[in-house]
C-alpha positions in Angstrom: 45.0 13.0 2.8 41.4 12.5 3.6 39.3 10.1 1.5 37.0 12.9 0.0 38.4 15.9 -1.9 36.4 19.0 -2.9 38.2 20.4 -5.9 37.0 24.0 -6.3 37.3 26.1 -9.4 36.6 29.3 -7.4 38.0 30.8 -4.1 34.5 31.7 -3.1 33.3 28.1 -3.4 36.4 26.9 -1.5 35.8 29.2 1.4 32.1 28.4 1.6 32.8 24.7 1.5 35.5 24.9 4.3 33.1 26.8 6.5 30.5 24.1 6.3 33.0 21.3 6.7 34.4 23.0 9.9 30.9 23.6 11.3 29.9 19.9 10.7 33.4 18.4 11.5 33.4 16.5 8.2 36.4 14.6 6.9 36.8 16.3 3.6 39.8 18.0 2.0 39.3 21.3 0.1 41.6 22.3 -2.7 41.4 25.3 -5.2 42.4 24.4 -8.7 42.4 26.0 -12.1 41.3 24.0 -15.2 45.0 23.4 -16.4 45.9 22.0 -13.0 43.1 19.5 -12.8 45.1 16.5 -13.9 48.1 17.2 -11.5 45.9 17.9 -8.5 43.7 14.8 -9.0 46.7 12.6 -9.7 48.3 13.6 -6.3 45.0 13.2 -4.5 44.4 9.7 -5.7 48.0 8.7 -4.9 47.4 9.9 -1.3 44.3 7.8 -0.9 41.4 10.0 -2.1 38.4 7.8 -3.1 35.7 10.4 -4.0 36.0 13.9 -5.6 33.5 16.7 -5.5 33.5 19.6 -8.0 31.3 21.8 -10.1 29.8 20.8 -13.4 32.5 21.8 -15.9 35.4 20.6 -13.7 33.5 17.5 -12.6 33.0 16.5 -16.3 36.7 16.9 -17.0 37.7 14.8 -14.1 35.3 12.0 -15.2 36.8 12.0 -18.6 40.4 11.7 -17.1 40.0 9.4 -14.2 38.1 6.3 -13.1 37.0 7.6 -9.8 33.6 8.6 -8.4 33.0 12.3 -9.0 30.0 14.1 -7.3 28.8 17.2 -9.1 27.8 20.3 -7.2 24.6 21.2 -9.0 23.2 24.7 -9.4 19.8 25.0 -7.9 17.5 28.1 -8.1 19.1 29.4 -5.0 22.5 29.6 -6.6 21.2 32.1 -9.1 19.6 34.5 -6.5 23.0 36.1 -5.7 23.8 36.7 -9.3 20.4 38.3 -9.9 21.2 40.7 -7.1 24.2 41.8 -9.0 22.7 42.1 -12.5 19.3 43.4 -11.8 18.6 46.8 -13.5 21.2 46.1 -16.2 20.1 47.3 -19.6 21.6 45.2 -22.4 22.0 41.5 -23.3 23.2 39.2 -20.6 24.7 35.7 -21.4 24.1 32.7 -19.2 26.5 29.9 -20.0 25.5 26.4 -18.8 26.7 22.8 -19.3 23.1 21.6 -18.8 19.7 23.0 -19.0 19.0 26.1 -16.7 16.2 25.5 -14.1 12.9 26.9 -15.3 12.4 28.9 -12.2 15.6 30.9 -13.2 14.2 31.7 -16.6 10.9 32.9 -15.0 12.8 35.1 -12.4 14.9 36.6 -15.3 11.7 37.5 -17.2 10.1 38.9 -14.0 13.1 41.3 -13.6 12.7 42.4 -17.2 16.3 41.2 -18.0 17.4 40.4 -21.5 19.0 37.0 -20.8 20.3 34.8 -23.6 21.3 31.1 -22.9 24.3 29.4 -24.3 25.0 25.7 -23.8 28.3 23.9 -24.2 29.7 20.4 -23.5 33.5 20.8 -23.2 36.3 23.4 -23.3 36.1 23.7 -27.1 32.4 24.4 -27.1 32.7 26.6 -24.0 34.9 29.0 -26.0 32.6 28.9 -28.9 29.7 29.8 -26.5 31.5 32.9 -25.2 32.5 33.9 -28.7 28.8 33.6 -29.9 27.7 35.7 -26.9 30.1 38.5 -27.7 29.2 38.4 -31.3 25.5 38.6 -30.3 26.2 41.9 -28.4 26.0 40.5 -24.8 27.7 42.8 -22.4 27.8 40.6 -19.3 28.5 36.8 -19.0 27.3 34.6 -16.1 28.6 31.1 -15.7 31.1 28.8 -14.2 34.9 28.0 -14.3 35.2 27.1 -17.9 33.6 30.0 -19.8 35.3 32.5 -17.5 38.6 31.4 -19.1 37.5 32.9 -22.4 35.6 36.0 -21.2 38.6 38.2 -21.2 39.6 37.1 -24.7 36.2 38.3 -26.0 36.0 41.5 -23.7 33.0 40.1 -21.9 32.4 41.3 -18.3 31.9 38.2 -16.3 30.2 37.2 -13.1 31.1 33.7 -11.5 28.1 31.7 -10.6 28.6 30.5 -7.0 26.8 27.6 -5.4 24.5 28.0 -2.4 25.0 26.4 0.9 22.2 24.0 0.0 24.1 23.0 -3.2 27.4 22.3 -1.3 25.6 20.4 1.6 23.8 18.2 -0.9 27.1 17.4 -2.6 28.9 16.6 0.7 26.2 14.3 1.8 26.2 12.5 -1.6 30.0 12.2 -1.5 29.9 10.5 2.0 27.2 8.0 0.8 29.3 7.2 -2.3 32.4 6.8 -0.2 30.7 4.4 2.1 29.6 2.4 -0.9 33.0 2.6 -2.6 34.9 1.3 0.5 32.4 -1.5 1.0 32.8 -2.4 -2.7 36.6 -2.3 -2.4 36.5 -4.5 0.6 34.2 -6.9 -1.2 36.3 -7.0 -4.3 39.5 -7.5 -2.3 37.9 -10.4 -0.4 36.8 -11.8 -3.7 40.3 -11.5 -5.1 41.8 -13.2 -2.1 39.3 -16.0 -2.4 39.9 -16.4 -6.1 43.7 -16.3 -5.6 43.4 -18.8 -2.8 41.4 -21.2 -4.8 43.7 -20.8 -7.8 46.7 -21.5 -5.6 45.1 -24.5 -4.1 43.9 -25.8 -7.5 47.2 -25.3 -9.2 49.7 -26.1 -6.4 48.0 -29.0 -4.5 49.8 -32.3 -4.9 46.4 -33.8 -6.0 45.2 -33.9 -9.6 41.7 -32.3 -9.9 39.0 -32.8 -12.6 35.5 -31.3 -12.5 32.7 -32.2 -14.8 29.2 -30.7 -15.2 25.9 -32.5 -14.9 26.2 -34.0 -18.4 29.7 -35.3 -17.8 31.5 -32.7 -19.9 34.9 -31.8 -18.6 35.0 -28.2 -17.2 38.2 -27.9 -15.2 41.5 -29.9 -15.1 44.5 -28.8 -13.1 48.1 -29.2 -14.2 48.7 -32.2 -11.9 45.8 -34.1 -13.2 46.8 -33.3 -16.8 50.3 -34.7 -16.2 49.1 -37.6 -14.0 46.5 -38.8 -16.4 48.3 -38.0 -19.7 45.8 -35.5 -21.0 48.4 -33.3 -22.6 47.1 -29.9 -24.1 43.7 -28.3 -23.7 42.1 -30.5 -26.2 40.1 -32.3 -23.5 38.1 -29.2 -22.5 34.5 -29.5 -23.5 34.6 -33.2 -24.1 32.8 -35.9 -22.3 34.8 -37.6 -19.5 33.5 -41.0 -20.6 35.2 -40.5 -23.9 38.5 -39.2 -22.5 38.9 -41.1 -19.2 36.3 -43.8 -18.7 38.3 -45.4 -15.9 37.7 -42.5 -13.6 34.1 -43.6 -13.1 32.9 -40.0 -12.8 29.8 -40.9 -14.7 29.0 -43.5 -12.1 29.1 -40.9 -9.4 26.9 -38.6 -11.5 24.3 -41.3 -11.7 24.3 -42.5 -8.1 25.2 -39.3 -6.3 27.4 -41.1 -3.8 30.8 -40.0 -2.4 33.5 -42.5 -3.2 36.8 -42.1 -1.2 40.2 -43.8 -1.6 39.3 -45.8 -4.6 42.1 -47.4 -6.7 42.3 -47.0 -10.4 45.0 -48.0 -13.0 46.4 -45.5 -15.5 49.0 -47.2 -17.7 51.4 -48.8 -15.3 50.6 -46.5 -12.4 48.1 -47.1 -9.5 46.1 -44.0 -8.6 44.1 -43.2 -5.6 41.0 -41.3 -6.4 38.2 -39.5 -4.5 34.9 -38.7 -6.3 32.5 -36.2 -4.7 29.2 -35.1 -6.3 28.2 -31.4 -6.4 24.7 -31.2 -5.1 22.4 -28.2 -5.4 18.8 -28.5 -4.0 19.5 -32.3 -3.7 20.2 -32.5 -7.3 23.6 -33.7 -8.7 25.0 -30.8 -10.8 28.4 -32.2 -11.4 31.3 -34.2 -9.8 34.8 -33.2 -8.6 37.5 -35.9 -8.5 40.9 -35.8 -7.0 43.8 -38.1 -7.9 47.1 -39.0 -6.3 49.6 -41.8 -7.2 50.5 -44.2 -4.5 54.2 -43.2 -4.5 53.5 -39.6 -3.6 51.2 -40.8 -0.8 54.1 -42.7 0.7 56.4 -39.7 0.4 53.8 -37.4 1.9 53.3 -39.7 4.8 57.0 -39.9 5.5 57.2 -36.1 5.5 54.3 -35.9 7.9 56.0 -38.3 10.3 59.2 -36.3 10.0 57.3 -33.1 10.9 55.8 -34.9 13.9 59.3 -35.6 15.2 60.1 -32.0 14.9 57.3 -31.2 17.2 58.8 -33.3 20.0 57.4 -36.7 19.0 60.9 -38.2 19.0 63.2 -40.2 21.2 65.8 -38.1 23.2 68.2 -40.7 24.7 70.5 -43.4 23.5 72.2 -46.3 25.2 75.3 -44.2 25.5 73.4 -41.9 27.9 73.0 -44.6 30.4 75.7 -44.3 33.0 77.2 -47.2 34.8 79.9 -49.9 34.7 78.5 -52.6 37.0 78.1 -56.2 35.7 74.4 -56.2 36.2 73.9 -53.0 34.2 76.1 -54.2 31.4 74.1 -57.4 31.2 70.9 -55.5 31.1 72.2 -53.3 28.3 73.3 -56.3 26.2 69.8 -57.7 26.5 68.1 -54.3 25.7 70.3 -54.0 22.6 69.4 -57.4 21.3 65.7 -56.6 21.9 66.0 -53.4 19.9 66.9 -55.3 16.8 63.4 -57.0 16.8 60.0 -55.6 16.3 58.4 -57.5 19.1 56.6 -55.8 22.1 58.8 -55.2 25.1 57.8 -55.1 28.8 60.2 -53.1 31.0 60.0 -54.1 34.7 61.6 -52.0 37.4 61.3 -50.0 40.5 60.6 -46.2 40.5 63.6 -44.3 39.1 65.4 -47.2 37.5 65.3 -45.6 34.1 62.4 -47.3 32.3 61.7 -44.3 30.1 65.3 -43.7 29.2 65.6 -47.4 28.2 62.5 -47.1 26.1 64.0 -44.1 24.2 67.3 -46.0 23.7 65.7 -49.1 22.4 63.7 -47.0 19.8 66.9 -45.2 18.8 68.7 -48.4 18.2 65.8 -50.1 16.3 64.9 -50.0 12.6 62.1 -47.5 13.6 64.7 -44.8 14.7 63.6 -42.3 12.1 59.9 -42.6 12.9 57.8 -41.1 15.7 58.3 -42.0 19.4 55.3 -41.2 21.6 55.1 -41.6 25.3 51.8 -42.0 27.3 52.0 -41.8 31.1 49.1 -44.1 32.2 49.5 -43.3 35.9 48.7 -39.5 35.7 45.5 -39.5 33.6 41.9 -40.3 34.4 40.3 -43.0 32.3 38.3 -40.9 29.9 41.2 -38.5 29.5 43.7 -41.4 28.9 41.3 -43.0 26.4 41.1 -39.7 24.4 44.9 -39.4 24.5 45.3 -42.9 23.2 42.5 -42.9 20.6 42.3 -39.2 19.6 39.1 -37.3 19.2 37.1 -36.5 16.0 36.2 -33.0 15.4 32.5 -31.9 15.2 30.4 -28.9 14.0 30.4 -27.5 17.5 34.0 -26.2 17.1 35.8 -29.1 18.7 39.0 -29.7 16.8 40.4 -33.1 15.5 43.0 -34.4 17.8 45.2 -37.3 16.7 45.6 -40.0 19.4 48.9 -41.5 20.5 48.4 -44.7 18.5 47.9 -42.6 15.3 50.8 -40.2 16.1 53.1 -43.2 16.7 52.3 -44.8 13.3 55.5 -46.3 11.9 57.3 -45.8 15.1 57.2 -46.7 18.8 54.5 -46.1 21.5 55.8 -46.2 25.1 53.0 -47.0 27.6 54.6 -46.0 30.9 53.1 -47.5 33.9 50.5 -49.5 31.9 49.6 -51.4 35.1 48.2 -48.1 36.5 45.6 -48.0 33.8 42.0 -49.2 34.5 40.8 -52.6 33.4 38.6 -50.8 30.7 41.7 -49.0 29.3 43.8 -52.2 29.4 41.1 -54.0 27.3 41.0 -51.0 24.8 44.7 -51.2 24.4 44.7 -54.9 23.9 42.0 -54.5 21.2 44.1 -52.0 19.3 47.3 -54.0 19.6 45.5 -57.1 18.3 43.5 -55.5 15.4 46.3 -53.0 14.5 43.7 -50.3 13.9 42.1 -47.5 15.9 39.0 -45.3 15.6 39.0 -41.8 17.1 36.4 -41.1 19.8 33.3 -39.8 18.1 34.6 -40.8 14.7 33.5 -43.4 12.2 36.6 -44.1 10.1 38.9 -47.0 11.0 42.6 -45.9 10.9 45.2 -48.7 10.3 48.3 -48.3 12.5 51.8 -49.9 12.5 53.2 -49.4 16.0 55.9 -51.1 18.1 54.8 -51.3 21.7 57.1 -50.9 24.7 55.3 -50.9 28.1 56.5 -50.5 31.6 55.4 -51.7 35.1 56.8 -51.3 38.6 56.0 -54.6 40.2 55.9 -58.2 39.4 53.3 -58.5 36.6 52.4 -62.1 37.5 51.6 -61.0 41.1 49.4 -58.2 39.7 47.5 -60.6 37.5 46.8 -62.8 40.6 45.5 -59.8 42.5 43.2 -58.9 39.5 45.1 -55.6 39.0 46.2 -56.5 35.4 44.5 -58.0 32.5 46.1 -61.4 31.8 45.4 -61.3 28.1 47.2 -58.0 27.8 50.2 -59.5 29.4 50.6 -62.0 26.6 50.4 -59.2 24.0 53.1 -57.0 25.6 55.6 -59.2 27.2 57.0 -61.1 24.3 60.2 -59.7 25.5 60.7 -58.8 29.2 63.6 -56.6 30.4 64.2 -56.3 34.1 66.0 -53.1 35.1 68.3 -53.5 38.2 67.7 -51.2 41.2 70.6 -48.8 42.0 71.4 -50.8 45.3 72.3 -53.8 43.1 74.6 -51.8 40.7 77.7 -52.1 42.9 79.6 -48.7 42.6 77.6 -47.2 39.8 76.3 -44.6 42.2 79.9 -43.1 42.3 79.8 -42.6 38.5 76.2 -41.2 38.7 77.2 -38.9 41.6 80.2 -37.5 39.7 78.1 -37.0 36.5 75.4 -35.2 38.4 77.8 -33.0 40.4 79.9 -32.1 37.3 76.7 -31.3 35.4 75.4 -29.0 38.2 78.6 -27.4 39.4 80.4 -27.2 36.1 83.8 -25.5 36.4 83.4 -25.2 40.2 83.3 -29.1 40.6 87.0 -29.3 41.8 86.4 -26.6 44.4 84.0 -28.9 46.2 85.8 -32.2 45.6 86.4 -33.1 49.3 82.8 -32.4 50.3 81.6 -34.4 47.3 83.7 -37.4 48.5 82.1 -37.1 51.9 78.7 -37.1 50.3 79.6 -40.1 48.1 80.7 -42.1 51.1 77.4 -41.3 52.8 75.6 -42.5 49.7 77.4 -45.9 49.8 75.0 -47.1 52.5 71.9 -45.1 51.3 68.9 -47.4 50.6 68.0 -45.6 47.2 64.3 -46.4 47.3 63.9 -43.9 44.5 67.0 -45.3 42.6 68.7 -43.1 40.0 65.9 -40.5 40.1 66.3 -40.1 43.8 70.1 -40.0 43.5 70.0 -37.1 40.9 67.5 -35.2 43.1 69.8 -35.4 46.1 72.7 -34.5 44.1 71.1 -31.5 42.7 70.0 -30.4 46.2 73.6 -31.0 47.5 75.1 -29.0 44.6 72.8 -26.0 45.4 73.7 -26.1 49.1 77.3 -26.4 48.4 77.2 -23.3 46.3 75.6 -21.6 49.3 78.6 -22.5 51.5 77.1 -25.4 53.5 79.3 -28.3 54.5 78.8 -31.9 53.5 77.8 -32.8 57.0 75.2 -30.0 57.2 73.8 -31.0 53.8 73.4 -34.7 54.9 71.0 -33.6 57.6 68.7 -32.2 55.0 68.2 -35.6 53.3 65.0 -37.6 53.6 64.1 -39.9 56.5 65.0 -43.0 54.5 68.6 -42.1 55.0 68.1 -41.2 58.8 70.3 -43.9 60.0 73.2 -42.7 57.9 72.4 -39.1 58.7 72.5 -39.6 62.4 75.9 -41.5 62.0 77.2 -38.5 60.2 76.0 -36.2 63.0 78.4 -38.2 65.3 81.4 -37.3 63.0 81.9 -34.2 65.1 82.2 -36.3 68.3 85.0 -38.5 66.8 87.4 -36.3 68.6 86.7 -38.3 71.8 88.3 -41.4 70.1 92.0 -41.6 70.8 94.7 -43.2 68.6 94.7 -46.5 70.5 91.0 -46.8 70.3 90.9 -46.2 66.5 93.8 -48.7 66.0 92.0 -51.3 68.1 88.8 -50.8 66.1 90.7 -51.2 62.8 92.4 -54.4 64.1 89.1 -55.9 65.1 87.6 -55.2 61.7 90.6 -56.6 59.9 91.7 -53.3 58.7 88.5 -52.6 56.8 87.9 -48.9 56.9 84.3 -49.0 55.9 83.3 -51.5 58.7 85.5 -49.6 61.2 83.7 -46.3 60.3 80.3 -47.8 60.8 81.4 -49.2 64.2 82.7 -45.8 65.3 79.6 -44.0 63.9 81.3 -41.9 61.4 81.9 -41.8 57.6 84.9 -43.2 55.9 86.2 -39.8 54.8 85.9 -38.5 58.4 87.7 -41.6 59.7 90.5 -41.1 57.1 90.8 -37.4 58.2 91.3 -38.6 61.8 93.7 -41.3 60.9 95.8 -38.7 59.0 95.6 -36.3 62.0 96.8 -39.0 64.4 99.4 -40.4 61.9 97.6 -43.8 61.8 98.7 -45.9 58.8 96.9 -49.1 58.0 100.1 -50.7 56.8 101.7 -50.3 60.3 98.8 -52.0 62.1 99.3 -55.7 62.8 
């Protein structure tokens, strides 16, 4: 239903109103109603969203008495009576005019000019309306003129009745007023709702915050105390209200803040056996202190809150992903490296990871954190190589918000508080950044860019470099003082070429991960690829191996042979690739030539394959084809 309802006591008024509403395209509902149906009709309208009602005097008064809703009265102007006078002119006898209010003077004058014997009867409600009709009948009136209330009793007292209808002007004035009232009503509803939301928000914050809150006025009289403060400070019931804070809780020092007007943050106070952290903030109006608001929190709850915050940060991805069990390999050199790393994890000292590209420095940093006492705290990684100096500094330190809309951003040192900060490729950072990192490590505190507050931090540092750090110091690429701060413990990660046959395990892991249940289908091609990898230089180490394995797996699924796949590998394996290209020419070697080559190489299949320019698996295939068995060769 529309927001405005015109409730009409007469069909004539309803028709006239609808005509005007249609002409002016107004958003108004029109409904005819008798007096007995007023309550039902208005109830339904309000339930459907009507905010303003228009009606004539009598009906409007009844609605106002029943409901708390804006009601616009369609008043009778002089023009409203013109039509009635057309009907009653020339009548000889008494004519009764019934009215809730005074009749316009112009109407009385017009009646006199027409020589009509008009008597005026006034009423205020249904009961007095009937009395007015009865009096008119007893006075000998033969015709009654009025609205919807008095017409109800005209038949009872045998009084001919003429309904007084409103003019177009009357209706238009009421419609215009209704729209103005609706506009104001909706604005007021919006304002009231906004105020209710604000009040509810403040009450929720006030009563459900973890902090205790006390507010005093300019004289130090307690005005507001929330439940937390009452419990924390032992205030008990409401007997403290209206009393001086100095009498009830002098240790809060709120009177001191009232006098000096200064903000006091993170102050410690003792209440019984408890240590409370308090903040005191003066309320200033026109540069005059009008009161003080103080917040209180016990130290234990601060510690619990801090732990929850750290836990939430881990949920956001600030956590280690890998463990030592995720590191694949069985070589002696890798096992030795793992033993050292696990022993380092038990300490809290800084660790410097040294290794070539792709040797697993980041995975080792994750694993060390997971095996340390800080395992349940944040783990934050900063890649120093991929950031410009100003951006890297902001990432490390964080940025303070300002009044221009820039938000507060916590830096890596701050996010890693209580946990581990991994500075990947720290040697790629500029000398300025290195000196800033050194300062934070030594002072154990940080200040956001643009901020003033010093933030204490507790962070375990793990850093990584590619090359020999001493050589970089000699070349002036690395700050010597920083070296002493981060390499208390140094862990050198072996390149893949020094890890014996670990590449076989890594290959199988990679192929099984990519090919899943189809792994066995490509087992023979995988063996050929693994043989090729035996002499591969692996300048990119494990990272390069997994990249090539992923490429090979995709091409295998697209029906390419191992020999074809090898030709797609990078140039750093060109020597081996060209050897594989010669596998197809192995057919030119006869049985005696292969046996002779095996004998010269002391039955070593790998050396024989290299001499013949093919892979071991291809040589094995040819030996099987020619029925050559190593055990039969002398």
